[in-house]
C-alpha distance (Angstrom), angle and dihedral (degrees) to the residues before:
residue distance angle dihedral
M1 . . .
K2 3.81 . .
D3 3.79 112.1 .
H4 3.79 94.1 -144.5
L5 3.80 89.4 61.9
L6 3.80 95.5 59.1
V7 3.78 112.4 118.0
T8 3.80 119.3 -82.8
V9 3.78 106.1 -175.6
A10 3.77 113.8 176.9
A11 3.80 96.8 179.4
V12 3.77 138.7 4.1
A13 3.80 115.3 -168.4
I14 3.79 125.6 -167.9
A15 3.80 120.2 177.4
A16 3.77 112.2 162.4
A17 3.81 116.5 -152.9
A18 3.80 94.8 -15.0
M19 3.79 128.6 132.8
V20 3.79 109.5 -113.0
A21 3.78 134.9 -176.7
C22 3.79 110.8 -116.1
P23 3.83 140.0 142.9
L24 3.81 91.1 -100.1
V25 3.79 94.5 79.7
S26 3.77 124.9 60.7
A27 3.80 101.6 -121.6
A28 3.79 90.8 -155.5
Q29 3.80 94.3 59.0
T30 3.78 117.4 16.3
P31 3.84 106.3 57.7
A32 3.81 92.9 47.6
K33 3.78 99.6 36.1
W34 3.80 103.5 30.9
P35 3.83 109.2 30.7
G36 3.81 91.0 160.7
I37 3.81 94.4 71.0
V38 3.80 110.7 110.6
I39 3.81 121.0 -163.0
S40 3.79 116.4 -174.1
V41 3.78 123.3 -174.3
S42 3.80 104.0 -136.8
G43 3.80 95.8 179.7
S44 3.79 134.4 -2.9
A45 3.80 132.9 172.0
T46 3.78 138.8 170.3
I47 3.80 108.1 -145.4
S48 3.80 131.2 -172.2
T49 3.82 117.6 -119.4
E50 3.79 94.6 -161.3
G51 3.80 110.9 148.9
M52 3.80 95.2 7.0
S53 3.79 120.4 139.5
P54 3.83 126.6 -137.5
G55 3.79 123.4 -108.5
G56 3.80 100.8 73.7
E57 3.79 133.0 134.2
I58 3.81 140.8 -154.3
W59 3.80 129.1 -111.7
A60 3.82 122.7 -170.1
E61 3.82 110.1 -163.1
W62 3.81 136.8 -172.4
Y63 3.82 124.3 -175.8
S64 3.79 139.0 179.8
L65 3.82 120.4 -166.0
P66 3.85 115.8 -162.9
P67 3.82 121.4 -128.4
G68 3.81 113.3 -82.7
K69 3.81 93.6 17.9
A70 3.81 130.1 115.5
V71 3.79 136.4 -163.4
E72 3.80 126.3 -158.6
E73 3.77 118.1 -157.7
S74 3.78 120.5 -165.3
T75 3.80 124.1 -152.3
T76 3.79 105.8 -40.6
S77 3.76 131.1 -135.9
V78 3.78 121.7 -82.2
K79 3.80 112.5 -81.0
W80 3.76 137.2 165.1
A81 3.78 101.0 -137.4
Y82 3.79 141.7 -9.3
V83 3.81 133.3 -163.8
E84 3.80 120.5 -172.5
T85 3.79 130.2 178.9
T86 3.80 131.4 -173.4
L87 3.81 111.1 -124.4
G88 3.79 99.7 -179.7
G89 3.78 144.0 -9.0
S90 3.78 125.9 17.2
A91 3.80 138.7 -93.4
V92 3.79 141.4 -176.7
V93 3.81 111.1 -121.7
T94 3.79 119.6 -163.7
G95 3.78 121.0 -166.4
D96 3.77 138.3 84.1
P97 3.81 111.5 -128.1
M98 3.80 94.1 153.3
P99 2.99 135.6 153.0
M100 3.82 84.5 36.3
C101 3.82 91.6 59.6
Q102 3.77 140.7 43.5
F103 3.81 121.8 -153.5
L104 3.78 117.8 -157.8
S105 3.80 130.7 -176.0
P106 3.83 121.0 -149.9
G107 3.79 86.9 -95.8
G108 3.80 90.0 57.5
S109 3.82 97.4 -113.0
Q110 3.80 117.0 147.8
A111 3.81 116.8 -125.6
K112 3.81 111.2 -133.6
E113 3.79 104.8 174.1
S114 3.81 124.6 96.2
E115 3.82 87.1 -132.4
R116 3.77 113.7 51.3
V117 3.80 139.9 162.2
T118 3.78 115.8 -124.4
D119 3.80 118.7 -155.9
A120 3.79 135.9 178.8
G121 3.80 109.7 -59.4
D122 3.81 96.1 24.4
V123 3.80 115.5 131.8
E124 3.80 132.1 -156.3
V125 3.82 119.6 -162.8
C126 3.80 121.5 -172.8
N127 3.77 137.7 176.9
Y128 3.77 110.5 -178.9
A129 3.78 150.6 140.7
V130 3.82 96.2 -134.9
L131 3.80 120.8 -2.3
P132 3.83 115.3 -142.3
G133 3.79 117.7 -120.3
Q134 3.78 125.0 -92.8
R135 3.81 141.9 -171.2
T136 3.81 121.5 -127.9
E137 3.82 117.6 -164.9
N138 3.80 128.6 -179.7
H139 3.82 109.2 -143.2
G140 3.79 93.6 167.9
S141 3.79 135.3 88.0
D142 3.82 96.2 -114.8
P143 3.82 130.7 63.5
Y144 3.79 115.3 -88.4
V145 3.81 105.5 -127.3
F146 3.79 126.4 -172.6
A147 3.80 141.0 159.3
G148 3.80 127.5 -144.9
L149 3.79 137.7 -172.3
A150 3.80 120.2 -157.2
V151 3.80 124.4 -170.6
G152 3.79 122.0 -171.6
G153 3.76 134.3 28.4
P154 2.89 121.6 84.2
W155 3.78 102.0 -124.1
K156 3.80 112.1 -131.0
E157 3.78 135.5 -162.9
G158 3.79 110.4 -85.4
M159 3.79 95.2 34.1
E160 3.79 117.5 119.3
D161 3.80 114.4 -89.1
A162 3.82 112.8 -148.7
T163 3.81 90.0 -161.2
D164 3.80 90.4 67.5
L165 3.81 91.8 48.4
Y166 3.81 93.4 57.2
L167 3.80 94.1 43.4
R168 3.81 90.5 53.0
V169 3.83 90.6 62.4
N170 3.82 92.6 47.0
G171 3.77 92.6 -99.4
L172 3.78 128.1 134.7
A173 3.80 125.3 -106.8
K174 3.79 133.9 176.3
A175 3.78 129.3 175.7
A176 3.80 137.3 174.1
Q177 3.80 128.6 -169.3
V178 3.77 139.0 -148.0
A179 3.80 100.6 -157.8
S180 3.79 124.9 -139.6
S181 3.80 90.8 -105.9
Q182 3.82 90.2 56.3
F183 3.80 96.6 39.8
G184 3.82 96.6 50.4
E185 3.81 102.5 98.4
V186 3.81 94.6 41.1
E187 3.80 90.0 44.5
K188 3.81 89.3 56.5
E189 3.82 89.9 53.0
I190 3.80 90.3 49.6
L191 3.80 93.4 49.9
D192 3.81 91.2 46.4
A193 3.82 90.1 50.3
G194 3.80 91.6 51.6
A195 3.80 94.2 -134.3
M196 3.78 142.9 45.5
T197 3.78 134.3 -146.8
V198 3.81 114.7 -135.7
V199 3.81 118.2 -168.1
I200 3.81 136.3 -179.8
R201 3.80 115.2 -165.6
N202 3.79 136.7 -177.9
V203 3.80 115.8 -145.6
T204 3.82 127.6 -166.9
M205 3.82 119.3 -169.4
P206 3.82 122.2 -171.0
P207 3.81 121.0 -140.6
G208 3.80 111.7 -67.2
A209 3.82 94.3 17.7
Q210 3.78 123.2 136.3
I211 3.82 135.5 -166.3
V212 3.80 121.9 -161.1
T213 3.79 119.3 -165.3
T214 3.79 145.4 139.6
D215 3.80 116.0 -127.6
H216 3.79 99.4 -143.9
Y217 3.81 90.4 164.7
P218 3.81 130.4 39.2
T219 3.80 108.9 -62.7
L220 3.80 124.9 170.5
R221 3.79 128.0 -177.0
M222 3.80 137.8 -168.6
V223 3.79 126.2 -167.0
E224 3.81 114.1 -130.8
N225 3.81 99.1 177.3
G226 3.80 136.4 5.9
E227 3.80 130.8 8.6
L228 3.80 122.0 -60.0
I229 3.80 118.4 -161.8
L230 3.80 113.8 -147.5
S231 3.78 124.2 -163.4
S232 3.79 132.3 158.4
N233 3.78 139.3 -162.0
P234 3.83 122.8 -158.2
K235 3.80 104.4 -129.0
S236 3.80 91.1 -128.3
S237 3.80 96.0 51.5
D238 3.79 139.5 55.3
A239 3.80 91.8 -149.1
R240 3.80 111.1 113.4
A241 3.79 119.7 -147.9
A242 3.79 117.5 -129.2
P243 3.83 110.4 -86.5
K244 3.78 117.9 -107.7
V245 3.80 123.6 -147.9
L246 3.82 116.3 -141.1
T247 3.81 118.1 -163.8
A248 3.82 133.3 -175.5
F249 3.83 112.8 -35.1
D250 3.81 94.2 4.4
M251 3.81 111.8 138.2
M252 3.79 125.9 -141.4
E253 3.81 108.0 -149.5
W254 3.80 131.1 -159.4
T255 3.79 132.3 -131.5
P256 3.83 130.6 172.6
A257 3.81 87.3 -106.2
N258 3.82 87.9 66.7
A259 3.79 93.3 56.4
N260 3.81 94.4 85.6
K261 3.78 97.1 40.5
Q262 3.76 127.7 96.7
I263 3.80 108.9 -123.2
V264 3.81 119.3 -149.4
L265 3.81 117.6 -165.0
S266 3.80 115.5 -170.8
N267 3.77 139.7 177.6
G268 3.79 106.1 -146.1
G269 3.80 95.0 166.0
D270 3.79 136.0 87.3
E271 3.82 96.6 -109.3
P272 3.83 132.2 62.2
V273 3.81 118.2 -90.7
Q274 3.80 119.8 -136.7
F275 3.77 124.1 -168.5
V276 3.80 140.1 165.4
E277 3.79 119.5 -127.7
W278 3.82 127.7 -161.0
T279 3.83 122.3 -166.8
V280 3.81 136.3 179.7
E281 3.79 124.0 -172.5
P282 3.80 140.7 151.9
V283 3.78 119.2 -92.1
T284 3.79 114.1 -108.9
G285 3.76 109.6 -145.5
R286 3.80 119.5 19.5
Q287 3.82 94.6 -132.0
A288 3.81 91.8 97.5
V289 3.79 94.7 54.5
N290 3.79 124.2 82.6
């Protein structure tokens, strides 16, 4: 294991179901016009990139493990960093990847046992060369649901795919990628900055609500419930692209071409819309990084 790849987490923030200030929401419109929008930061970490090489990619992942089922993952592919947060349910996780990883409960306590119980709000943050395998087993009566964000790699044919493992036990699995060719310019900024901020958010929008933003850095989204209407305007043009409707488990991907477009997310239905959002961006100001 390479020492320079051991985890350097400057801050882990967990704020369940609380309104937070973040670049996602247009400050000029949303707080005044749509007070019912709730943005909760499920997991956030600032991680050093010291010693990391270029050529990586991003994977946003969402999994649901049915009650009574288990998944065993062998040694995973090479990655730079990984943040995972439990969204619902509970599971027993067996494996001892420390000191590559830190496990934090909503209260901030650090898990130290090789076998641990992960509950809603728990966060795992890793920075590693190769992460040892682990077993995840759902002993509860509800699905165990979690989201993860991996940066690095790249993933190659022949490497284990966790998506297949969860589907084999009748679970649910969704993943979206920002390929190396798309990540290149942002990756250079991240390496030059010396650290990256990785965030997983949950967003709930009431009927009629709207969010306006520009995704300068890689941002991926997945609808969990409801219908999310996506539209975008290039900043240099008045021409509006045809709206796209995203329903449950649809993923909204990111490409560099999106970076200069205004993104409009709307709930035009009668029920709330819930979606997960993953973001990666360089740290501005090195004071937060050890």
